[in-house]
PADRENDO-881708 format. One line per 8 residues: number of its first residue (from 1); their letters; for each residue z, x, y of N, C-alpha, C. Coordinates in steps of 0.001 Angstrom, whole numbers, plus 500000, padded with zeros to 6 digits. Layout:
NUM	A	Z,X,Y,Z,X,Y,Z,X,Y  ...
// end
This chain:
1	MQRFLVSL	315509,063480,518108,315320,064260,519265,314856,063798,520789  313985,063050,520188,312873,062147,521569,314157,061452,522588  314944,060719,521659,315988,059609,522556,316545,060480,523144  316909,061814,522572,317975,062650,523391,316925,063262,525187  315521,063856,524535,315359,064038,525401,314719,062995,526797  314422,061482,526755,314576,060531,527169,315558,060476,527847  316502,060137,527273,317929,059674,528093,318682,060788,528703  318083,062208,528442,318759,062982,529035,318182,063168,530768
9	IVAGAAAG	317399,062887,530823,316679,062713,532291,317149,062033,533338  317473,061169,532587,318358,059526,533102,319697,059795,533578  320000,060227,532932,322007,060805,532815,322338,061702,533421  321460,062877,533664,321183,064058,534141,322320,064425,535586  321724,063686,536341,322616,063636,537717,324240,063024,537774  323887,062067,536906,325524,061208,536941,326100,062121,536224  325640,062546,535013,326818,063679,534480,327251,064861,535380  326555,064958,536649,326999,066115,537475,326915,067427,536759
17	LAGCKADT	325882,067487,535787,325373,068687,534958,324633,069585,536048  323715,068918,536706,322702,069341,537717,323176,069842,538849  323493,068711,539648,324862,068555,540781,323331,069335,541709  322276,069307,542088,321056,069534,542696,320212,068861,542757  318825,068672,543463,317666,068722,543568,317163,069742,542554  316310,068846,541388,315412,069704,540335,313919,069951,541380  313702,071201,541393,312162,071786,541856,310992,071501,540913  310714,070079,540678,309498,069379,539884,308788,068941,540603
25	SSRSSSQL	307431,068859,540652,306252,068517,540846,306279,066579,540038  307304,066414,538786,307091,065111,537867,307965,064468,538597  308795,064825,539506,309918,063636,539799,309481,063191,540982  309591,061770,541401,309455,061467,542713,310644,061714,544066  310210,061729,545259,311084,062077,546062,312414,061147,546371  312027,059943,545874,313071,058600,545695,314143,058934,544912  313416,059060,543812,314573,059604,542551,315182,060881,542728  314736,062103,543279,315607,063250,544186,316602,062957,544507
33	DQDSSTAQ	316183,062002,546104,317005,061570,546748,318550,060746,546166  318199,060272,544964,319275,059004,544143,319990,060467,543359  319436,060863,542553,320051,062095,541926,321088,062933,542883  320601,063370,544112,321365,064239,545598,322511,063330,545068  322616,061939,545875,323332,060989,546145,324965,061037,545101  324099,060975,543800,324794,060427,542749,325871,061683,542274  324747,062963,542847,325610,064501,542383,326959,064408,542900  326718,064209,544664,327504,064048,545784,328959,063483,545066
41	LRNDSPPK	328702,061873,545062,329439,061310,544458,330505,061771,543305  329656,062687,542425,330914,063001,540835,331338,064114,541497  330922,065146,542400,331368,066533,543542,332642,066057,544048  332509,064471,544487,333898,064623,545487,334906,063547,544219  334210,063509,542824,335430,063305,541979,335578,063725,541021  336177,064870,541063,335703,065939,539759,336980,065612,538205  336243,065892,537044,336667,065324,535830,337979,065977,535885  339142,065446,534960,340273,065558,534554,340004,067085,534443
49	ATPASAPV	341149,067668,534561,341569,069124,534794,341528,069384,533076  340461,070563,532305,340607,070988,530835,341240,072778,531222  341511,072982,529878,342306,074489,530086,340826,075141,530751  339988,075116,530866,338947,076055,530835,339026,076401,533183  339834,075161,533442,339842,075155,535016,340619,076214,535419  341779,076907,534553,342000,077737,535331,341720,079060,534887  342464,080022,535663,341449,081884,534983,341532,081802,533798  340486,082547,533711,339956,082906,532105,340660,083873,531808
57	AAIAHRDA	341142,084820,532414,342016,085879,532093,343511,085528,531953  343650,084466,532564,344934,083582,532425,345398,083223,531209  344018,082369,530837,344284,082185,529584,344125,082813,528239  343496,083902,528641,343427,085091,527182,344390,085794,527408  345784,085800,528411,346806,086749,528404,347987,085591,528698  347592,084606,528086,348941,083513,528397,349962,083993,527603  350168,084591,526420,351315,084589,525685,350816,086200,525063  352105,086386,523958,352104,087952,523359,351141,087509,521932
65	DDRPLVVC	350079,086541,522108,348762,086278,520910,348495,087666,520908  348697,088504,519486,347692,090131,520078,346208,089652,518750  346011,088260,518135,344799,088134,517540,343672,088161,517981  342968,089258,517690,341702,089717,518411,340311,088362,518789  339857,088130,519819,339419,086848,520388,337727,086505,520189  337763,085495,519964,336315,084454,519955,336489,083832,521263  335531,084249,522450,335467,083719,523668,334112,082545,523825  334290,081053,523976,333370,080510,524092,333043,080320,525707
73	FGDSLTAG	331967,081196,525715,331214,081041,527629,330404,080435,528127  330691,079578,528727,329801,078309,529129,329563,077550,530464  329335,076480,529923,329129,075411,530983,329986,074223,530616  329786,072900,531202,330501,071695,530887,330434,071560,529104  329528,071660,528422,329279,071389,527114,330540,071884,525985  330958,073411,526956,331631,073962,526334,333199,074142,526657  333403,073581,528135,334383,073235,528807,334987,071749,528121  334298,071198,527436,334887,069827,527337,335381,068679,528618
81	YGADDGQS	333981,068783,529157,333891,068058,530125,334103,066139,529340  334904,065522,530154,335158,064566,529581,335921,064170,528662  336513,064965,528044,336885,064806,526506,338226,064836,526675  339561,064350,525783,340797,064755,526074,341244,066364,525551  342397,066105,526173,342789,067326,526288,342953,067935,525054  342473,069536,524280,342710,069730,522959,341619,069318,522082  340507,068651,522798,339579,068443,522193,338071,068387,522371  338338,069559,523409,336769,070463,523175,336220,071408,521958
89	YPDFLQKD	335118,071481,522190,334499,072236,520611,335309,073429,520501  335516,074283,521664,336393,075535,521330,337999,075250,520205  338552,074060,520980,339746,073768,520362,339495,072944,518721  338280,072564,518814,338112,072461,516853,337393,073561,516208  336723,074562,516625,336151,076109,516300,337913,076729,515738  338625,076771,516648,339822,077026,516313,340495,076628,514982  340710,075322,515120,341030,074774,514218,340403,075156,512841  338982,075233,512710,338126,075576,511379,338129,076719,510942
97	LDADGFHY	338371,077614,511973,338639,079048,511800,339898,079127,510929  341042,078828,511850,342602,078778,511177,342697,078119,509581  341623,077245,509142,341480,076235,507907,340772,077342,507159  339741,078250,507327,338956,079001,506838,340052,080282,506678  341360,080806,507325,341928,081769,506670,341506,082797,507282  340670,082558,509028,340689,083631,509921,341422,083968,510952  342200,084900,511071,343331,085092,512265,342791,085638,513717  341339,084582,514501,341308,084573,515316,341650,083798,516659
105	RVVNAGIS	342109,084080,517760,342274,083370,518855,341213,082760,519161  340857,081389,519658,339285,081131,520846,340094,080924,522096  338760,081211,522823,339264,081342,524086,338164,080294,525039  339157,079357,525474,337566,078396,526141,337205,079111,527285  336095,079404,527632,335793,079990,528990,334568,079309,529744  334729,078059,529349,333700,077107,529698,334180,076119,531275  333203,076175,532141,333208,075948,533418,332149,075006,533291  332159,073964,533872,331581,072422,534439,330651,072870,535165
113	GNTTKDGV	329197,072763,535053,328714,072921,536879,327751,074463,536550  328308,075153,535982,327951,076540,535924,326422,076867,534984  325379,077488,536110,324447,077931,535893,324397,079385,535451  323159,080072,534901,323217,081637,533717,323404,082277,534693  323249,082171,536413,323876,082978,537707,325340,082671,537819  325550,082096,537491,327480,081739,537482,327841,082551,536615  326982,082158,535200,327753,083128,533838,327652,084278,534347  326704,085307,535329,326945,086513,535080,327466,086828,536207
121	DRLAEVEA	327526,085989,537391,328807,086257,537833,330555,086550,537231  330848,085893,536316,331863,086092,535717,331585,086879,534168  330923,087345,533710,330501,088398,532786,331466,089487,532533  331897,090024,534045,333104,091203,534155,334209,090761,533414  335082,089341,533571,336038,088694,533479,336242,088567,532304  334861,088332,531567,334958,088088,529965,334730,089262,529015  334068,090067,529754,334062,092078,528688,335318,092273,528963  336452,091924,530220,337482,092601,530172,338693,092364,529295
129	MHPAVVVL	338312,090431,528727,339302,090257,527592,338849,091341,526242  337776,092235,526251,337132,092811,524964,337316,091883,523771  336844,091062,523926,336177,089779,522697,335615,090494,521499  335999,089757,520340,335506,090466,519508,333734,089393,519027  334023,088299,519225,332654,087582,519258,332501,086840,520590  331481,086278,521146,331454,085516,522286,330138,084465,521875  330662,083189,521867,329410,081983,522176,328973,081956,523563  327615,082219,523366,327057,082041,524725,326532,080988,524812
137	EFGGNDGL	326878,079829,525621,326359,078694,525890,325769,078580,527422  324705,078901,527972,324206,078570,529105,322380,077877,529219  322000,077472,530416,321193,077003,530710,320446,075974,530764  321529,074887,530363,321175,073791,530442,321043,073202,532276  322432,073734,532868,321991,073430,534590,321051,073757,535325  320456,075082,534185,319152,075750,535297,318373,075043,534764  317713,074598,533713,316533,073626,533244,316859,072465,534308  317817,071890,534079,318017,070339,535159,318226,070369,536556
145	RGLKTQMT	318271,072020,536788,317721,072143,538177,316442,072751,538222  315424,072568,537736,314139,073334,537627,314254,074590,537717  315165,075335,537737,314571,077001,537998,314003,077509,537066  313425,078495,537402,312513,079360,537191,312730,080118,535444  312286,079758,534677,312625,080330,533114,312664,081131,532866  312043,082215,533555,312272,084129,533737,313689,083955,534638  313999,083802,535351,315343,083696,535809,316258,083220,534940  316075,082333,534140,317335,081646,533046,317418,082576,531986
153	RTNLAVMI	316478,083347,531750,316098,084449,530847,316537,085803,530631  316426,086074,532216,317249,087459,532765,318315,087544,532499  318737,086135,533129,320984,085984,533450,320866,086291,531939  320530,085321,531101,321270,085591,529445,320812,086640,528989  319695,087384,529486,319479,088838,529029,320854,089721,529640  320969,089898,530879,322106,090503,531270,323680,090248,530663  323567,089162,530395,325141,088490,529642,325263,089174,528258  323959,089154,527363,324266,089321,526215,324043,090949,526171
161	AGLQHAGA	323599,091618,526985,323380,093230,527231,324886,093326,527319  325334,093012,528241,326937,093064,528830,327877,093150,527701  327724,091705,526793,328817,091477,526320,328229,092303,525045  327276,092939,524475,327336,093933,523470,327628,095371,523771  327296,095387,525215,327821,096931,525318,329339,097022,525407  329847,096067,525867,331440,095959,525889,332053,095728,524587  331250,095708,523502,331776,096182,522015,331500,094352,521361  331338,093318,522068,331293,092261,521099,330195,091584,520785
169	RVVLAGMT	330208,091336,519704,329092,090148,518412,329231,089020,519622  328048,088344,519429,326739,087565,520190,326685,085919,519771  326601,085212,519869,326105,083812,519280,325431,083088,520250  324344,082561,520282,323609,082259,521140,323231,080458,521077  323822,079828,522058,323472,078312,521701,322411,078038,522712  321714,077046,522012,320883,076783,522759,320329,075022,523350  319954,075009,524101,319755,073599,524821,317977,073226,525021  317982,071886,525069,316701,071560,525495,316713,070664,526498
177	LPPDYGPD	314984,070513,527044,315281,069606,528867,314640,068093,528129  314291,067538,529382,313654,066124,529310,311977,066503,529433  311366,065234,528865,309601,065616,528999,309298,065775,530220  309898,064959,531334,309675,064652,532480,309283,066155,533058  309670,067419,532976,309611,068670,533285,308609,068827,533195  307577,068773,532242,306465,068751,531708,306114,069757,530685  305377,069451,529865,305318,070198,528449,305370,071728,528444  305143,072260,529470,304861,073589,529393,306606,074337,530081
185	YVAAFTSN	306901,073948,531232,307895,073774,531168,309213,074046,530390  309128,073039,529538,309961,072629,528862,309704,073759,527387  308441,073962,527384,308225,075174,525884,308556,076385,526353  308462,076918,527803,309144,078035,528406,310625,077976,528198  310787,077077,528628,312493,076814,529018,313493,077109,527590  312630,076178,526131,313161,076308,525063,313045,077809,524433  312182,078314,524429,311485,079298,523752,312637,080798,524408  312995,080084,525362,314499,081661,525926,315185,082180,524924
193	YPALGKKF	315735,080859,524119,316755,081468,523119,316331,081748,521873  315448,081543,521280,314630,082114,520315,314152,083630,520408  313645,083602,521975,313515,084842,522529,314054,086079,522134  315071,085552,522995,316541,086517,523202,317071,086425,521515  317086,085710,521121,317833,086101,519867,317098,086848,519018  315525,087515,518754,315103,088677,518512,314759,089464,518901  315070,090139,520538,315098,091257,521329,316926,091518,520915  317576,090937,520953,318960,091576,520761,319609,091548,519555
201	NVPVLPFL	318707,090921,518404,319121,090542,517530,320767,089931,517302  321150,088417,517680,321706,087888,518108,321439,086627,517143  322548,086144,516492,322172,084704,516020,322256,083666,516774  320984,082679,516494,320821,081533,517395,320851,080071,516961  321491,079391,517511,321827,077758,517307,320864,077068,518584  319843,076779,517540,318508,076063,518913,319142,074806,519727  319982,073760,519187,320552,073203,519890,322301,072777,519485  322545,073094,520795,324269,073054,520672,324741,071403,520059
209	LENVYGRP	323868,070521,520039,324239,068788,520282,323675,068643,518545  322875,069445,517993,322445,068648,516600,323210,068117,515990  322785,066775,515329,323702,065976,514556,324612,065285,515376  324488,066000,516943,325695,064665,517775,324977,063778,518334  323723,064258,519257,323292,063339,519904,322762,062178,519468  322619,060961,519855,322186,060030,519485,322893,059355,517941  324143,059688,517379,325285,059061,516462,326366,058480,517277  326045,057528,516620,327748,056174,517197,328318,057103,517325
217	GMMQADNI	329350,057283,518539,330754,057529,518859,330437,059013,519133  329288,059538,519030,329452,060984,519142,329303,061744,520467  328633,060945,521568,328339,060975,522959,328668,060123,524129  329137,060308,524864,330215,059939,526154,328876,058824,526858  329090,057871,527516,328611,057043,528199,327085,057808,529182  327409,059137,529221,326513,059796,530402,325300,060255,529703  325942,060344,527932,324369,060403,527458,324305,061836,527717  324867,062830,527839,325027,064317,528233,326082,065259,527380
225	HATDRGNE	327227,064764,527370,328030,065448,526991,328919,064587,525594  329661,065496,524787,330246,064958,523660,330949,064474,523730  331972,063611,522830,333061,062753,522807,333812,063877,521976  335057,063370,521833,336048,064081,520821,335450,064702,519518  334962,063296,518964,334277,063197,517936,332961,064192,517599  332021,064044,518898,331037,064792,518785,331230,066517,518894  332479,066827,519867,332781,067636,519922,333121,068813,518368  334052,067862,517783,333781,068059,516448,333330,068395,515635
233	VVARNVLP	331671,067947,515895,330853,068202,515054,330232,070013,515700  330220,069996,517379,329206,070650,517497,329883,072160,517365  331609,071996,516674,332060,073133,516106,331694,073569,515247  331372,072396,514329,330973,072945,512646,329424,073356,512849  328477,072593,514026,327647,073765,514218,327451,075008,514572  328615,075426,515138,328799,076748,515706,329625,077652,514326  330357,076941,513759,331004,077978,513118,330023,079105,511996  329170,077975,510840,328074,079273,510238,327815,080166,511036
241	LVEPLLKK	327881,080149,512664,326672,081801,513110,328088,082249,513584  329544,082033,513873,330138,082670,514157,331281,083643,513002  331475,083033,511576,331984,083218,510623,331658,084743,509864  330097,084576,510126,329531,085632,509835,330151,087271,510463  330474,087191,511329,330434,088082,512651,331905,088536,512391  333048,087628,511860,334386,087825,511980,334887,088575,510698  336176,088840,510413,336910,089863,509536,338062,089325,508678  338414,089274,507820,339693,088557,507547,340862,089534,506814
// end
């Protein structure tokens, strides 16, 4: 975990997760300028398209498949940034559910670069799918941008409450931050996930990349996003929290 935290701050801007300056006093102005320039280069050269780059509603209604939906709703870690087509963690989750005899369709509603505010803006679109279960994965971009942790918590709460009101069961996937952001900020950020899990009575995966980060062949060169093999493990991390919410 320590290796993850140290590497994350170095690779964050180059991966395009943050996309803007972090509002923290612990980072030098020269580092912030370098991060901003690198992020702009990444914005000018977007990654290859993933299924999540199409409108989410179009994905959900692409065919006559009437199976209930499991929607993976999040940012680049859900979208499968940098992975081969069909190798995002939602793709592997579909295969796992099929193998275990669950007749559900997994929809990838991840969009790279999204913050929790972007998630709130997209909430109605996901609610309109009437999903049975939603795996909610947001917050990493908020943290890397140094946004107020209370804002992140509020936005996550809005999404959880809205999804539950729409009849969906929610699984909350958590993230952590580099130590450069300071122990108080990191602790406040990380505590959002268990606190929301308790408040809304939803299962929480504390760290989406558990058993992935630092493992040979599991992470891309940016040390932020999982490889194809890593996404397969991420799906297995999510699976035990999802399956109890499903019916055979």
